Phi, psi and omega in degrees: 000134181288135179253160177298138180294149178294131182090359177074203181287138184246166181290144175239146178275160177274085184226126182297325177295319179298314181292326178295316177293327178293321177300316179297321178294329176290347182091007179280135184248147174077026182225142172218169182238128179242150178271140178262115183268331183230113181289342181274345183274134180291136180271128179266142177091183184279142177231124180280326182177174179240149172242123188243128177251133180214160177285126183277145175232180187285347182289126178070036184295323184248146175294337183283341180270068183293329183294341181284344184231040184291341182283344183281139183282077181289147171262108185256009177290112186298325180295317180290318182298318182282336180285320175280165177268099176233120184238137172288139179277108182253353183245130178299148175069010183260011185295330179294314178293322177301313181296319180294315179294327179298325177283312185295318185279353176250017179239122182279350184273353188263137173275104193283331186088172188292317185295308183287327177296320178295321177297317180295320181289317185288334183256012182299130179070013172286157173280165185303325182291319179293324177293324176296319176298321181297315180298316183291345183248021175255106184300325182298321178293316181296320181294314180296321179298305185288343179298331184259013180269155175292147177295139181261122177287327177221093185299335183278345187294311185288323182292339179276338188248004181226159181295157182291135174090001186247165173253156184235163179287148180288337184252346181228175177266008180294143180259140180234161186214146178255136170229175183224152176233139178196159177275143179207120179053043174079013180225158179264123182244149172241128180249124178230117183296344178267001178257154184287331184221163171295151179259122182263115181265009173107176182290150178289151180293144178287331178242129181103169182276155180293328184287342172294320177294319180297321179295323178293322178296316180294319179299316179297322180294316180293319180298317179294325182283330183261004179073023178081007180286136178277092181214157177266092186275120181286356177281357180232143179209136181236130178234145181251134174268114190229168175298149182292123181284331177297313178295322180298312183288328176295316178296316180295320181296317177298321179292319179297319179296320178296316180295321178298316179296320180294318179297318178299322181291321178296316179298321179296323178294324181288321187262010186294336179263005180284148179280349181287140178279109184251019182298325181293326181285319190258016176290149184288131180237102185298336180289332188248349186217164177244160180290138176259134180297154178298326176280104184285134173290166180305333180302328188253007181290160187273008181301125177093352180263138175255126180282071185227133182295336182276353182281103185250348186264070178243007174296319178294328178294320178296322178293319181295331176275003178059040180263356181242358188290340181271354180271155180288164184297324182295326177291318180295322178298319177296319181295319183289332184255012182288163186296152181240023182298313177210161187294322181296318179297320180295320178298316181297318180294319179297315181294322178295320178295320179292326176298319178297323176298319177294319180296318179297317179295320179294323177295319178295321178295318178296324178295318178293321177297320178294323178295318177298322178296319178295324177302317182290323177295315178298322178297317179296320179289323183291319187267353179287136180268109182273352185298312179302319179296314181296319179297315179294321180297316179293323179295321179292323176296319179293320181297325181266005175078019181264338188294318181295324179294328180283319186278335186301314179295335182277318184283322184298127181293141180283140177281122180252137177281116182272120180262120179285130178291142180292132179280134179283133179284127179287141178293136180293139178285138178283135178257131180249132177280140175277134177267000000 
C-alpha cells in the first residue's frame, strides 16, 4: 500500500515534461502536456484544457474572503458546481495536481485509468470542499506528485516564508499558483482551488475553437497585469493538455503500412496478367508494409477492377477505398500528378510516394520518442540530490589538504594599490598694501 511521502506534498515546476510524466504516473492514457510559447499563434489539433501559471498576489488570498473578489464572474449554481469536478485546495503545494486533475476529470474524451476513475466515481456530486479533502487523502496522488519535485535541503524553510497552498520560485521568495481552463456545457470555465467558486468566462464562440477564446482570456489577463507592455514575462506560463503524439504516430504508422500493403495488392491484381515483370515492385518490404491476411476484406476485393494494362485511372479507386486518407497532402499531390506514360511507371511512382509518407511518419514518431527520453533524463537530473556528493567531495578535499589551497586565493583579500588623489592647489590670496 502506498504511503504518504515524507514532508507531504512538494513544490512542482511548470515544465511540460514533468506534467506529461505525472499524467502517466496517474495511469491516464493518451494524454501529454505541451508548452505554449506564442499566445498569438493558432493551436492545431484537439486541446483538452490549459494549465496556467502566474505570480500570486495578496488579492483574494483566502477562499473565505469572497468580498475581496466580487468583480470575478463566479458560477454559484450548486448543481453545475457539483456536477463538474471542482475541488478546493486544502493541501499546501498541491495546486499543480489540482490544475491537472481539473482538466482530466472534466473531459469525457480521456481514458482516465483506474486511480483517477475511482476518484471521479467516489466524489461524484460532492461539494468542492469534500473533493479537496478527497484529493489530499489519496496517498498515490501525493506520492506521484512529490516524486517529480526537486529535493529540499530544508523542508521547513519554504513553508515558513510563503503563503499556504502555493508554490514558490526556486531562486526567489515569490509565490506562484496554477489554475486551469477548459470548456464545460458550452461555456469556458476557469478553476482555481483557492477561489470559492468556478469562474465563468462566458459562452463558447459559435465559430472557431474554444481554445482561441481561452487564449484571448489569458492574453487579456497578462496584459492587465503587466500594464500592456509587450514583454515575455517569465512570471507567466501556459501549457496545453493535448492528445498523446506518441500514440497518435504509432497508430498512424500502422495504418499507413496497412494501406501501403493494400495498395500493392490492388496493383498486383490489376497487373497480374501483364507481361511485364513486376517482381521488383511488389516484393514484400517489412519496413513499409504489414502482412495482409489470406482472407481479403471487402476493401481489397477485385470488384470493379479490370485486369487490363490500359486501365490507368485507379487513383480515384484508391481514394474511394479510403486507402490514401491517412497520408499527408504532399504525398497525395505527388500521387495525383505522377506520370501516366504506362501503368507500371505509375504504380512505381505511387508506391515511392507512399514510402515517403511512411518515412515521414516514422521520423515524427522517433522525434516524439526522443522527447520522452529527454523528459526522463531531465526528471532524473531534477530529482537527484547532489548535496551528499558535494559534501563528501569537499570533505575529501579537506582530508587531503587541497581545500585550503583552493579557497585561499578566493578568500584572501586582494591587495589594492591605493592612489592618493592629487590635492588641488588653492589660489593664493592677493595681498593689498594699505596706503
